[in-house]
ChimeraX commands (.cxc) that place a marker at each C-alpha (Angstrom):
marker #1 position -0.07,-0.07,0.33 radius 0.5
marker #1 position 1.27,3.65,-1.04 radius 0.5
marker #1 position 1.92,6.43,1.63 radius 0.5
marker #1 position -1.35,8.55,1.13 radius 0.5
marker #1 position 1.23,11.89,3.14 radius 0.5
marker #1 position 2.98,11.47,0.16 radius 0.5
marker #1 position 2.46,14.04,-2.55 radius 0.5
marker #1 position 4.15,13.98,-5.98 radius 0.5
marker #1 position 6.02,17.25,-6.70 radius 0.5
marker #1 position 5.33,17.87,-10.16 radius 0.5
marker #1 position 0.93,18.25,-9.83 radius 0.5
marker #1 position -0.36,21.80,-9.35 radius 0.5
marker #1 position -3.21,23.15,-7.34 radius 0.5
marker #1 position -5.29,25.91,-8.86 radius 0.5
marker #1 position -8.39,28.01,-7.62 radius 0.5
marker #1 position -11.06,29.56,-9.42 radius 0.5
marker #1 position -12.98,32.38,-8.20 radius 0.5
marker #1 position -16.13,33.01,-10.48 radius 0.5
marker #1 position -17.65,36.30,-10.25 radius 0.5
marker #1 position -20.44,35.07,-12.83 radius 0.5
marker #1 position -21.29,31.57,-14.43 radius 0.5
marker #1 position -23.58,30.54,-17.14 radius 0.5
marker #1 position -24.93,27.30,-17.74 radius 0.5
marker #1 position -27.12,26.35,-20.77 radius 0.5
marker #1 position -29.54,23.44,-20.55 radius 0.5
marker #1 position -30.50,21.39,-23.60 radius 0.5
marker #1 position -33.70,20.68,-24.75 radius 0.5
marker #1 position -34.88,18.42,-27.55 radius 0.5
marker #1 position -36.86,20.67,-29.41 radius 0.5
marker #1 position -33.55,22.58,-29.32 radius 0.5
marker #1 position -35.39,25.16,-27.41 radius 0.5
marker #1 position -32.28,25.67,-24.61 radius 0.5
marker #1 position -32.61,27.34,-21.55 radius 0.5
marker #1 position -29.48,29.44,-19.70 radius 0.5
marker #1 position -29.43,30.98,-16.59 radius 0.5
marker #1 position -26.79,32.89,-15.40 radius 0.5
marker #1 position -25.73,33.02,-11.69 radius 0.5
marker #1 position -23.60,36.31,-10.51 radius 0.5
marker #1 position -22.61,37.28,-6.57 radius 0.5
marker #1 position -24.36,39.91,-5.65 radius 0.5
marker #1 position -23.34,43.16,-4.82 radius 0.5
marker #1 position -21.82,45.05,-2.59 radius 0.5
marker #1 position -20.86,41.39,0.19 radius 0.5
marker #1 position -20.29,39.03,-2.96 radius 0.5
marker #1 position -21.17,35.89,-0.76 radius 0.5
marker #1 position -24.82,35.22,-1.77 radius 0.5
marker #1 position -25.43,34.51,-5.51 radius 0.5
marker #1 position -28.41,35.90,-7.30 radius 0.5
marker #1 position -30.03,33.64,-10.01 radius 0.5
marker #1 position -31.31,35.16,-13.63 radius 0.5
marker #1 position -32.98,33.52,-16.70 radius 0.5
marker #1 position -31.99,34.65,-19.70 radius 0.5
marker #1 position -33.51,32.48,-22.42 radius 0.5
marker #1 position -36.06,32.20,-22.73 radius 0.5
marker link #1:1,2 radius 0.2
marker link #1:2,3 radius 0.2
marker link #1:3,4 radius 0.2
marker link #1:4,5 radius 0.2
marker link #1:5,6 radius 0.2
marker link #1:6,7 radius 0.2
marker link #1:7,8 radius 0.2
marker link #1:8,9 radius 0.2
marker link #1:9,10 radius 0.2
marker link #1:10,11 radius 0.2
marker link #1:11,12 radius 0.2
marker link #1:12,13 radius 0.2
marker link #1:13,14 radius 0.2
marker link #1:14,15 radius 0.2
marker link #1:15,16 radius 0.2
marker link #1:16,17 radius 0.2
marker link #1:17,18 radius 0.2
marker link #1:18,19 radius 0.2
marker link #1:19,20 radius 0.2
marker link #1:20,21 radius 0.2
marker link #1:21,22 radius 0.2
marker link #1:22,23 radius 0.2
marker link #1:23,24 radius 0.2
marker link #1:24,25 radius 0.2
marker link #1:25,26 radius 0.2
marker link #1:26,27 radius 0.2
marker link #1:27,28 radius 0.2
marker link #1:28,29 radius 0.2
marker link #1:29,30 radius 0.2
marker link #1:30,31 radius 0.2
marker link #1:31,32 radius 0.2
marker link #1:32,33 radius 0.2
marker link #1:33,34 radius 0.2
marker link #1:34,35 radius 0.2
marker link #1:35,36 radius 0.2
marker link #1:36,37 radius 0.2
marker link #1:37,38 radius 0.2
marker link #1:38,39 radius 0.2
marker link #1:39,40 radius 0.2
marker link #1:40,41 radius 0.2
marker link #1:41,42 radius 0.2
marker link #1:42,43 radius 0.2
marker link #1:43,44 radius 0.2
marker link #1:44,45 radius 0.2
marker link #1:45,46 radius 0.2
marker link #1:46,47 radius 0.2
marker link #1:47,48 radius 0.2
marker link #1:48,49 radius 0.2
marker link #1:49,50 radius 0.2
marker link #1:50,51 radius 0.2
marker link #1:51,52 radius 0.2
marker link #1:52,53 radius 0.2
marker link #1:53,54 radius 0.2
view
C-alpha cells in the first residue's frame, strides 16, 4: 500500500474564484434554457439567479 501522506512534486493546485457563471440546459426541441448566476453586490457572498432564455 502506498503512503497517502506523500504528494507528487509535479502536481499543481489551482483555485478559481468565479464572479459570474452561465449554464445552458439542452432541450429536445432545441429551445435551450440559459441561466446566469452572479455574485450579489456589495458583499459578494450570495448568488443571484437570472433566467436569460427563454
